[in-house]
N, C-alpha and C positions, 0 to 999 in steps of 0.2 A: 820515242823515250827522252822529248825538249819538252821544258817547264812553261807554265803558259806566262807571258808575260804581253800582263794590259798596264794598260795609264789608270785602273780608276773601275773598282767593285762597287754594287751598289744595291736594298734592298729596295724598290720603289714602289709603295703602297696601291696597288689598281683600285680597291673597294673602297668606298666611302667610309666604312666603318673601320678599317682600319686606318686610312690618312690622317683622322684625328685624334689618334694613340701616338702612344711616347713611349716606350721606344715602340719605331717600328717592326712588329712579327711577323708580317706574310706578305709578299708581294713574289713583283716580276725580281728575278736575278737577271741583274742587265751590266755590263764588261763596259768600260769606255776603252774604244781604240780607233785610231786615226783622228780625234778629238769627236767623236760621235758618240752616244748610248748606243746600245746593241741588247738584244735578247737574244736567248741563248733558246736553241733547240730540244726540246727535253723525247727525241728519240732514242739516245745512248743514255739520260742521267738514270742514276741511281741513287739509294738510299743514302749513299760513304758522300756520294756529292752537298746534298742537301746537310750533312751531319757536319761536313767543315765551311759552307756558309754560313752558317749558324752561327755555330763556332766563335767564327772569326769576326764573328760583331756581335760577340758577347755570351752568345746563349749557349744554354748548355746542351739543348736535344730538338731537336723538330718531332713534327706528328703530320698525320693528317689535314687535310683541308680537303673544301667542296669544290671537285674537278669540272664540275659541271658547269658553274659561273666562269671560269676564266674562259672555257669553253668559248663562251655564247660572247664572252668581251672580246676576243679574239678575232671571232669573225665581224664585228661591228669593228674595230679597228687595227689594220693591217698592220703587222710585227713588221720592224726590220731585223733579223736575224744577222748572230755573230754566224764566221764561216764555220767552226770548229767546235767540236764535241768536246767534253771534260772527261778524264779519268782519275778521279780521287781514290786513295784506297780509305778517309776514312779518319785517318790518322796526321792529316797536316792540319796545321795550324792556320794555315793560307792558301787561296786557292791558287798564289802565284807558286806554292809547293806540286801544286798536283799537276799529272801530265799532258798536255796536248792530245785530245783525241783525233776520230778521223775528220774530212772538213767533210762539211756537212751541201749535200747534192741540192741548192735552195734554187724554185725556180721563182724569177723573175724578184730573188729577194723576198719575198713574202710565204713561203711555205716551206714546211720542213719533212716530206711526206707522209702528211697527215699528221704530226705534231703539233703542238704549241708551246708557247713561252715556256721555259723551265718556270717555275712556283717555288718558293719555301714557307713554310710554316713555322716562326721556330717557339721556343717551351721556353718562355724564362725564367730566373731563376726567381725568386721569392722577394726577393727586393727590390724587381724592376717589374714586376707582373701589373698589368693595368687592374686600377681600383677595383672597377666593377666584376673584372674575371676572376670569383674565387676562388675557382674551379682549380687557376695556376698553383694558387696560393698550398690549398691542401695536400697537392701533390709533390711539395715539396717540403712540406715540414716535416721537420726531425723531433723525434723525442728526447734525444741523448746526444749532440751532433759528436763524431768521432774524432774531427780535423780541423782543426782553428788558422789563423792566420796575425801574427801579430805584428810588430814593429813599425807598418808599413805608414807610408805618410798618405797614401790615397787609397781611398775604393779598390778591393782585386788587388792590392801586394801584400807580401809581407812574410813575415818567417812560416814557415811550416812548423807546427807542432799537432802530433797526433796523441790520445788518450786510451794508454796502457796503466789496468787494474786501481785504476781508478785515479791515475796522478797521469797530467801533459809534461810531455815531451819533445826533442827536436830530431829529426831526420838530419843524417850525415849524410853528408856530399860525395861523398863514394859513387859513382856512376851513375850524377843525379844527370836527369833528360828531362827535356822539352818534352817529349810522350810521357813519363811520372808527373812533370807539372801540369800536361793539361788535362789530368787524371783527379790532381787534388783542385784544378781550376772548378771540373764540370761537376764535383762533387760540391764543391761548395757553391753552385748556382750562377758560377762566372760562365765564359763561353772557351775557348781555346788557350791557351796559356803562348804568349808572348816573350816571356823568357824566362831559364832555369839558371838562378842565382845559385852561384859558392861561394865559400868563404867566409861566413858570416855578414852577407854584405848589407843584411837587413837588421841588421845587431844581434847580437851571443844571445842563446836563451838560457835556464837557468833548470837546474835540475837532472835527470837521466836524458841519455839519446838510445832511444828506442827501437830507430830502425838505419839501415845501413847499406848500403848496394844494393837499394832498391831497384827491381827494373818490372817494369807494365809493358803490356801488349798496346795499351792505348783504350781498353773496349770496359775498362774495369769500372764497377759502380761507383770503389773508395779504393782510397790507396793501400788499402789494409787490405785488401784482397791480390795485391801485388807479391811478386816474389824479393823476398829481401833475406839480407843477413843476419840473424839475431846478434850476433858478435857485434860488439862496436867497438869490441877492441881499439886502440889508437886515435880513439873518435873522440876530439874539444868538440868544445862551444863554437873555436873557431872554422871550424868547417860545418857548422850549420845552415839547410839547403834551405832555400827561400827560390819566390817565384812572383812574375807579373801575369797578368791576369787580363784579356778582352774581355772590356762590361759593354753593353749597352749605352748609345747616344744618349742622355735624355736633354741634351739641351740647358745643361745647366749655364754651361762656360758663357751660354748667348745672352745669361740674367744676368751674370757678376762680372765689373770691371773695377781697374783700379785706375788711379788718376792719380797728378801730381807727382808720384816718387821721384826720386833717382834713376832709378830703370824699372827695368817691366815686370820686378818682381815683389815692387812694393808701391804703397802709394792711401789714398783713400777708397772704400769701401762706396763704391758706386753702386745700387740695385734696380732693376728694370723691373717697374711693376705697375697693375692695371690701376688707374686713376679717372673715374665719369667717364669710361667706353671707351677710353687711351692708353697707350703706353706708355710711362714717360720714366726716365731716369733721375736719381737722386740717391740721397746722402742714405747713411746707418746710424741714429745716435749714440753716441761714444758711452749714453747712460747705463752702467754693467758691463760694462763690453770686458772681455777678459782672452785670455788664453785658446780654450775651450771654443768661443766666438770665432778666433782666428781661427785656428783647426780646421775649420767645416770651410773657410774659405778659401777655396783650392782650386775652384773653379772657376777661370774667368778667363778675359782677353784684357788687353789695355785700352784703354777710356782717352780720348782724345778732346772731345768737349763736355766743360765741366758743368757738374749739377748740384745748386748750393743746398737747395731746399729737401727736409728729410723726408723720408717714406716709406720709413722702418725704425720703430722702437723698439725697447722693454725684448729685446731681446737674447734669449737664454737656449743655450745647446749642451747640449750631453758628449760633442765630440765624436757622435756616431752617425750625425744627419753627413746626406751626401748633398746637402744645401742649405742657403737660409735660412728659405725659402720653410721648410722641415723644422727649420727650431721653433721653440711657440716666441710667441711676438706679439704685440698687440692688434696686428692686422690694420685698421682702419681708422681704430678709436688712437692718433696718434698720442705721445705726451714725451717732450724734450723741452727741458726749459732752458737748458745749453744751446739748444737750436745745431743748428749745420755746418758748413763753410770748416772754421780752421775747429772747430769740437767736435769735426765728423771723426766716424770709424776708421780709425786707419792698418794695414796689415804690412807687415816684412818677411817673406815667402823664404825659406830657404827648405832645397832638396836632402834636410839631413837633420836628425836633432839628437840629442844625450840619450839615455834612457837609463836612469838612476833605481839601480836597485840594492838593496839589503841583506845581508849574509847572514841568514838564518843559523851556520853553524856555528857563527863566532857567538852568535848572542845565548845559544846553547852553553857552549864550553865557558864563558867568562861572567855568568852572573849570578851573582851575594849578595847578601844582606849587609849594613851598616849604621850602625847609629853613631850619628854625628852630632854636634853641640849644633845650636842657630847660629851661635854667632858666628862660626865657620860658614854660614848659609846664606851668610848676607846677598850677596852680588845675587844668587839665583832666588832669593826672595824681590827684591827690585825688578828681575826677570820678568817675575810670574811663572818661576818653572818650578815654584813647591804649592801641594796643593792649598784649597782656600783656608782649610780651615788651622794652614801654618799663620797666618796674622791672630790667630787665639795663643798662640804656645809661645811663654813666657822667654827672653833670651839666654837662660840661664839652660833650659831644657834642650832632651835631643829630638831628633829624628828619626824614624827607622828610613830607611833607603835602598832601592832595587837598585841594584847597581852592574850594570855589564856592559861594554864595548860595542862599540853600533858601526860595523864597518859596510861602507855605502861604495858598489861597484857603479862605475859610467859602462855599459854592456852597448849603449850607440852609437853611432857614427859621427859623432862631431860631440866635440868640449864641451865640460860644461858651464855656465857663465852667468854668477849671479844676478841675479835683477837688479841690485843697487851695485852702485859706482866703487872703487877702491875709497871715493874721497869721505864717502860716509859708513865705508868701517869702523867699526871705533868692538874694543876690544877680538872678541874671539867670534865674532858675529859679521856674516854677510849678508845677510838679509834679517826684519824682525821674527820671524817665525819660521825655519823650514823644517822642522822637524815636531810630531805630535808623540810622548811617551804615555801612552794611558794603562793604567791598570784596571779590567774593567771589571774584576772580582778577587776573591782568592787565587778562583783556578786562573785565571786565563789573561794573559799580555797583549795588547796590541799599540804596532810602533807601527808611523805611518809619516813619509820622506814627502816634500813638497807638499802639504795639504792644500793648500790654496794654487794651488797651477802658478803659481806666477813663473814658477820656468817651465817657456815648452818640454816639449820629453815626446820621443816617439809611444810610450806607452805609458797609462799613468793605472792599468791593472794590476803590474805588479810592484803599487807604491806603500801598498805596507805590510806587514806582516805577524799575524799569527802565531801565538805563541800555549800551549797548555804548561802551565804549574802545578806545580805541590806546595806547600806553605803549610809548615809546622807548630811554628809561633817562634822560630826561632832560627833555623833554615828553611831555603827555597830552592824548591828544583824545578829546569826550566825545560822540558823536550816538547820532540813532535814542532819543532817551530818549521813554518813553510811560507815562502810570500802568495799576496794575493793571486788568484789567478793559478793558481799551480796545482790547484787538485779539481778534483770533473766537481760540478754543485752539488749531487750526492751524497760529495765526502764531506763538504763542506757545512751541510745541511744536518747530518748524522755528528757534529765535531763535539766529541765527548768530553768530561773534566772541564766545565767553563759551569756546572753549576753544583760542583762536592768535589771534598779532598779526594777522592776515590782516587787513584793513578789505574783505570781499568782497559785502556788500552795503552800499547806504548811501537 
């Protein structure tokens, strides 16, 4: 009944075809005990044990492998066996949570009763599949995901949101456990869960709370199959559940580093790239370097030896990539007029970030039309806040304005700080353009906050808001306002009311 206590665990690739792959998905399971790596005898090994090993290394499941090849390899090279077997239920997040099995009777520490060393073959999630293995990608492809993560700083963490009746909502943290968190992690193509977070630790969501008091056995294919209380009375977004998952080791942190900063979490970005057949460290060109690119630079290790020459330029990221090498860039055709050195790209990393979200209900409740004379709009005209046709409007005429209150909430985990310092603030402005208000047509309005991504946020998908509206020439009605990402993709595609004035859906 004792838990397993070892110094370390690893999957060591044995076959040459797997040694070249990243991540390592198949090989011997080895434990480090007494300073030495040892194999485990497969005499009492079960699928539940393999499930735990794959989960702790970031893989959602395991598969069969060619046992004959490994038996031949074991005969050629005598293994060094660990003294014990392993007993897991399959729900453990780590091997250390499994129970210590029987002592293995080994002869000269080379055989295990006719068995061979334990081998696991894990199936990676689609985001981590080796490119030649297209079958892996097909196995995990989903037409319509029912679960997603939002507000996390890195891959494999975030606030858990589920899709119900075409609308995304959160999970209340009552009875939220590591077991339920692991079901979500595996469903999304990650391994077992490292943490089950409560209290809105990774930001508060918007919209409904879909699930409460979730209870999973650990073997469900989806969190939607688990038992839960449909009544979420008393649950607010301050109780939104979140998770952090085990993800495969992709080696990205070994190819990026920061140098010259005041602390280990800031500095100039340096990348390890191949040039003329050898790996060299160099800087990233700062032309076009912005918040999106800086957000991708999360897998790194502190550097010591400086490298001034530019090795990457033209970097353009969407913010969802796992490494700078996955972003668009010039490749070998470098173009950086400013050069590296002091002009190289840099970052300052933080564990938390703000998350700005518009309140759609306030927009619906406060919208009205106003005819205002041009001489009262001089400031708005100078700041380019009026439409382009206003330049042809006489000063003694009127402009018809769509007016509404814009209430912006910070649902993130840190304070919002404008890009510009206080010394540069003029009038009521904290930066040049922070919000875009667009009347798409007579039937649709779109509002975007932080349009140029000048301020880092934990989630940019909720930065815009869409509304349907009806205008009869004198009055306007705004309805069905919602934030970006709050509805399913099908609901957004069939978004009615933008082509005509008919209010057919409410």
